[in-house]
N, C-alpha and C positions, 0 to 999 in steps of 0.2 A: 205396524207400518205395512202398507200395501206395495208390493214390488212388481215391476214389469221386468221380466227377463228377456232381453233382446239378444237372441242367440241361445239356443237350447241344446247345445252339444254337450260334450263331457264336462266342460267348465260350468255351463249353465245348470246342469243337473247337480253338480257338486255344490254350487251356490245355493240352489234350492234346498238341499239338505241342511246346510248350515243356517240359512235364513229361518227355516221352519223350527229348527232346534232353538233358535233365539227368540221365538215367539212372533215371527213375522208371517205374512200371508203372501203367497204368489198369486197374483191376479191375471197376469199375462205371460204366456210362453210362446214367443214368436221370433222369427228372424227379422221381419220388416216392421218398423214402428209405424210406417205410413199406411199400413193395411188394417190397423186396429184403432180402438178408442184408447189412446194412451192416457187420457185424463182419468181413467179408472185407477191409476197408480199414484202413489205418493212420491215414488222415486223409481227411476229406471236404471238397471244395471246392464250395460251393453258389452257383451262378449260375442259379437256376431262375426262378420267377415269384412275385410277392407272395403269391398264394393258397397256394403250396406251402411257402414259406420256413419258417414257424413249425414245421410238422410235420417238415420235413426236419431242421432244426437240433436240435429237442428230442429227436427219435428218435435222433439220433447221440449226444447226451449220455447218454441212457438206456442206450446200448450201448457206452459208454466209447470213443467215436470223437471225436477233436477236430475242430472245424469252423472253416473259413475261409469267410465269407459275404460276397458282394458284391451280393446281391439287394437292390434298393431297393423302397420302397413298402409295407413291412410294419412300420415302426418303432413303430406304436402298441402293438405287443406286445413291444417291446424289453426292458422291465423284467421282463416275465414270463419271457422267454427267459433273462435273467440269473439269475433265481431257480432255474430248472430246471438251469442250468449249475452253480450253487453247490451245489444239493442233491445233484447227481450227481458232484460234484468233476470237472467237465468242463473243457475248454479251448476258448476261443472268441476269434476275431478277426472283428469286423465292420468293414468300411470302405465308405464310399460310393464310393470309388475306390481301387484297389490300385496304380495307376501310381506308381512310385517318384518320378517327376518331379512328379506332382500332389501327392504328400504333402509334397514340398519346397515346392511352390506354396502349400499350406495354411499352412505356417509363415511364408512370405513375406507372405501376406495378413494374418496376425495382426499382424505387426510393422508393416506398412503402415498398418493401421487404428489401431494404437496411436499412431503418429506423427501421422497426420492428425487424430486426435481433438482435438489441442491447437491446431488451426488453424481459424479461423472462415471462413465463406463458401464452403465446398465442399459440394456435394451428392454423394451416393453412388449409383451405379447399377451393375447387373450384367446380363450377357447370356450365355446359353449356347446352343450350337448342337449338335444331334445328328442322327443318321440318323432317317429317317421311321418306323422300326420300334420306336423307343424308346417304351415304354408310359407312363412317368411324366413329368410336367412340373410344376415345374422339375426338373432332374436332382438326384439325391442329392448330387452334388458341389457344385452351386450352392447347395443348402440348407446344406451344411456350411460353405461360404464365407460365406454370409449370417449364419449363427449365430455364426461366429467373429468377424465384424465387430460384431455386436450385443454380444458379450461384452466387446469392447474399446472401444466407443463409447457415445454416448447414444442410439443407435438402439434402437427397441423391438421391431420385427418386420419381416418381409419380406412382399411381395405379388407374385403373378404378374401381370405386365403393369404398368400405370401405378399410381403411388402417389398417394394423395390427401392425405397428410400428410408433413411433414418428418421425422417419426420412423420412417417406413417405408421400407425399401429396395426399390425396384422391380427385379424380375427379368424380363427379356425372354427367352422360350424360343422358339427357332426349330427347325424340323424340316426338314432338307435331305437328299436322298438321299446315301448313302455318306460321311457325315461321322462319324468315330469320336467326336469330342468336342472342343469348343472352349469355354473359359470366360474371360470378361473381367470385371475389376473396375476401375471408374474413378471418380475424384474430379474434379469439374468446378466451376470458378468462372468469373467474368466474364473473368478474365485468362489462365487456362490450364487444361489438363487433364492429369491424371497417370493412367496406365493400366498395370495388370499383366495379363498374358495367358498362358494355357497352351493350346497347340494339340497335340492328339494326331495323329500322322500315320497311325497304324494301331492295331490292337488288341493288338499284341505287348507294349506296355508294361503294359497292364492284366493280361494273362495272366502275364507274367513276375513282376509284383508279387505276384499271388495264389499262384504256386508258391513264391516266396521266403518268403512269409508261412507257407505250409503247412510248409515245411522248418523254419522257425524254431519253429513251434508244437509240433511233434512232441515228445512226452515232457514237456510242461509242463502245469501245472494253473492255471486262472484265466482272467480276461477281460483281453484285451490289445488294443492298437491298433497301427497302423502306425508310430506314434512309437516303440513298444517295439522293433518289428522293425528300424527304421532307427537306433535308439539316439539319438533326438532328445530332448534334455532340455527 
């Protein structure tokens, strides 16, 4: 499989290592898809920056190249991207986190929220910690966790930092050098606390998940998620 890496920072380089180890070829290493011949690739993996993501993804669709994207911070254009994908009969997977372990964590979080919604007197809080070079806060992963909790409970929204209302989930975002990513969700009452937590030890898990997703997406048409890749019903 010939892969275009759109975004060649630390994640791009980690994806390159994993892809080569699995027998694939990296044919493009660029930040901007519009400045290269994207048709050289069988699939594109986009870990660029928010300002480039929309053009990267839609340019791939227009050139019949499927896209796996892990870039966060651009989702105000998500519905527009889906329309371009459908118009061009493209193939697309977006995930706020491609780690296989994190995607299992997402499902655990949903079940946790569903169970706790039937019990009174527990407050919900979240915390995420990442490296100091991460541009967005809270992380896309934290937002996904919060939105999944909102879908399963009577919570209405989330807020970065402290929450002023019981219907809002507070998310604390910390930036610490050399931390790949840690996410915690806890429910607390006067008598006890219950917490679930995912800790990434390095970036290999994110890179592996992105490559596995690209392998799965090849020769497909439509919009998919990591639940499809992992066959989670």
